C-alpha positions as CSV (number, residue, x, y, z in Angstrom):
1,X,-0.4,-0.1,0.1
2,X,1.4,3.5,-0.6
3,X,1.0,5.6,2.3
4,X,1.9,9.1,2.9
5,X,3.6,10.5,5.8
6,X,4.3,13.9,7.0
7,X,5.1,15.5,10.3
8,X,6.0,19.2,11.9
9,X,8.7,19.7,14.5
10,X,6.7,17.9,17.3
11,X,6.2,14.8,15.3
12,X,9.3,14.9,13.5
13,X,11.2,12.2,15.5
14,X,8.1,9.5,15.5
15,X,7.3,10.2,11.8
16,X,11.1,9.1,11.2
17,X,10.4,5.8,12.9
18,X,6.7,5.3,11.3
19,X,8.5,5.9,7.8
20,X,11.1,3.0,8.8
21,X,8.6,0.8,10.1
22,X,6.4,1.2,7.4
23,X,9.3,0.6,4.7
24,X,10.4,-2.4,6.6
25,X,6.5,-3.7,6.3
26,X,6.8,-3.7,2.6
27,X,4.8,-0.5,2.0
28,X,5.5,2.6,-0.1
29,X,6.3,5.5,1.8
30,X,5.5,8.9,0.4
31,X,7.2,10.9,3.0
32,X,6.3,14.6,2.6
33,X,8.3,16.2,5.5
34,X,9.4,17.6,7.4
35,X,12.9,16.4,6.3
36,X,14.8,18.2,8.8
37,X,13.9,19.4,12.5
38,X,12.6,23.0,12.5
39,X,11.1,24.4,15.4
40,X,9.6,27.3,13.7
41,X,7.6,25.2,10.9
42,X,3.9,24.9,11.1
43,X,1.7,21.5,11.2
44,X,-0.8,22.7,8.8
45,X,1.7,23.2,5.9
46,X,2.5,19.1,6.3
47,X,-1.0,18.1,7.1
48,X,-1.7,19.5,4.0
49,X,0.4,18.0,2.0
50,X,-0.3,14.4,3.3
51,X,-4.5,15.1,2.9
52,X,-3.5,16.1,-0.4
53,X,-1.8,13.4,-1.7
54,X,-4.6,11.0,-0.2
55,X,-7.3,13.0,-1.7
56,X,-5.6,13.0,-5.4
57,X,-4.7,9.4,-5.4
58,X,-0.8,9.7,-4.9
59,X,-1.3,7.6,-1.9
60,X,-4.1,5.1,-0.3
61,X,-3.9,6.3,3.1
62,X,-2.1,9.0,5.2
63,X,-0.2,9.3,8.6
64,X,0.3,12.7,9.9
65,X,2.1,13.2,13.3
66,X,1.9,16.7,15.1
67,X,2.4,17.1,19.0
68,X,-0.8,16.1,20.2
69,X,-3.0,14.8,16.5
70,X,-5.5,17.3,16.8
71,X,-4.1,20.0,14.8
72,X,-3.1,17.7,11.9
73,X,-6.6,16.2,12.1
74,X,-8.3,19.7,11.8
75,X,-6.0,20.6,9.1
76,X,-6.5,17.4,7.1
77,X,-10.2,17.4,7.3
78,X,-10.2,20.6,5.2
79,X,-9.1,19.1,2.2
80,X,-12.2,17.6,0.3
81,X,-12.1,13.7,0.5
82,X,-10.2,13.3,3.7
83,X,-11.6,11.6,6.6
84,X,-8.8,12.0,8.8
85,X,-9.0,11.2,13.1
86,X,-7.1,11.5,15.8
87,X,-6.4,7.9,17.3
88,X,-4.0,6.7,19.9
89,X,-5.8,3.3,20.4
90,X,-6.3,0.5,18.2
91,X,-9.6,0.2,18.3
92,X,-10.5,3.8,17.1
93,X,-7.8,3.4,14.5
94,X,-9.7,0.1,13.0
95,X,-13.4,0.9,13.6
96,X,-12.4,4.5,12.3
97,X,-11.9,2.9,8.7
98,X,-14.3,-0.1,9.1
99,X,-17.2,2.2,9.9
100,X,-16.5,5.7,8.5
101,X,-13.8,4.8,6.1
102,X,-11.2,6.9,7.6
103,X,-8.0,7.6,5.0
104,X,-5.8,9.5,7.2
105,X,-4.8,8.8,10.6
106,X,-3.4,11.4,12.9
107,X,-1.1,10.9,16.3
108,X,0.9,12.6,18.6
109,X,4.6,12.6,18.5
110,X,4.2,14.2,22.3
111,X,1.5,11.8,23.4
112,X,2.5,8.1,22.2
113,X,5.7,6.3,21.6
114,X,7.0,4.2,19.0
115,X,5.8,1.1,20.1
116,X,1.9,2.4,20.7
117,X,2.2,4.2,17.3
118,X,3.3,0.6,15.8
119,X,0.2,-0.7,17.2
120,X,-2.3,1.7,16.0
121,X,-0.9,2.3,12.7
122,X,-1.1,-1.7,12.0
123,X,-4.6,-1.5,13.2
124,X,-5.5,1.4,10.8
125,X,-3.4,-0.3,8.0
126,X,-5.1,-3.6,8.5
127,X,-8.5,-2.4,8.2
128,X,-11.0,-2.1,5.3
129,X,-14.3,-0.6,5.3
130,X,-17.0,-2.8,5.7
131,X,-19.6,-1.5,3.1
132,X,-22.6,-2.2,5.0
133,X,-25.6,-0.6,4.2
134,X,-25.8,1.7,7.5
135,X,-22.0,2.7,7.1
136,X,-22.5,3.5,3.3
137,X,-25.6,5.5,4.4
138,X,-23.8,7.6,7.0
139,X,-20.7,8.2,4.6
140,X,-22.9,9.7,1.8
141,X,-24.4,11.9,4.8
142,X,-20.7,13.1,5.6
143,X,-19.8,13.7,1.7
144,X,-23.1,15.6,1.4
145,X,-22.0,18.1,4.2
146,X,-18.5,18.2,2.4
147,X,-20.2,18.8,-0.9
148,X,-22.5,21.8,0.9
149,X,-19.4,23.2,2.2
150,X,-17.9,23.4,-1.1
151,X,-20.9,24.8,-2.8
152,X,-21.2,27.6,-0.2
153,X,-17.7,28.4,-0.3
């Protein structure tokens, strides 16, 4: 699977670990930065790069790391076609994909360490959207909200 990853300064170290881990698992990693530690960089810039890669079909899924995961999630969800969520546990990571067709995982480099990140990312990447009628119905409602917001902009 092709995975877009990105991080700001607060997620830089964990992103480096995640990129190596994904490569070792056999995934094609699209590393969108940061490529060097810069304490003055901003999470929206990197979240947008990863989100656009997923929305544009350059990657099947995305993983974004910032300090808490919250800012990355907020920024990524501004990109049409992205369904990002902050998850620091395995249940939310797989359930978000299975029920909500989540395509971008956001994690906090100041919240979880490499081992928990490994477990959460494995749950995220190992999950598939169920396609159950109730989940499709709800996803269509989310997409309708997205279309309405775009039309109003």
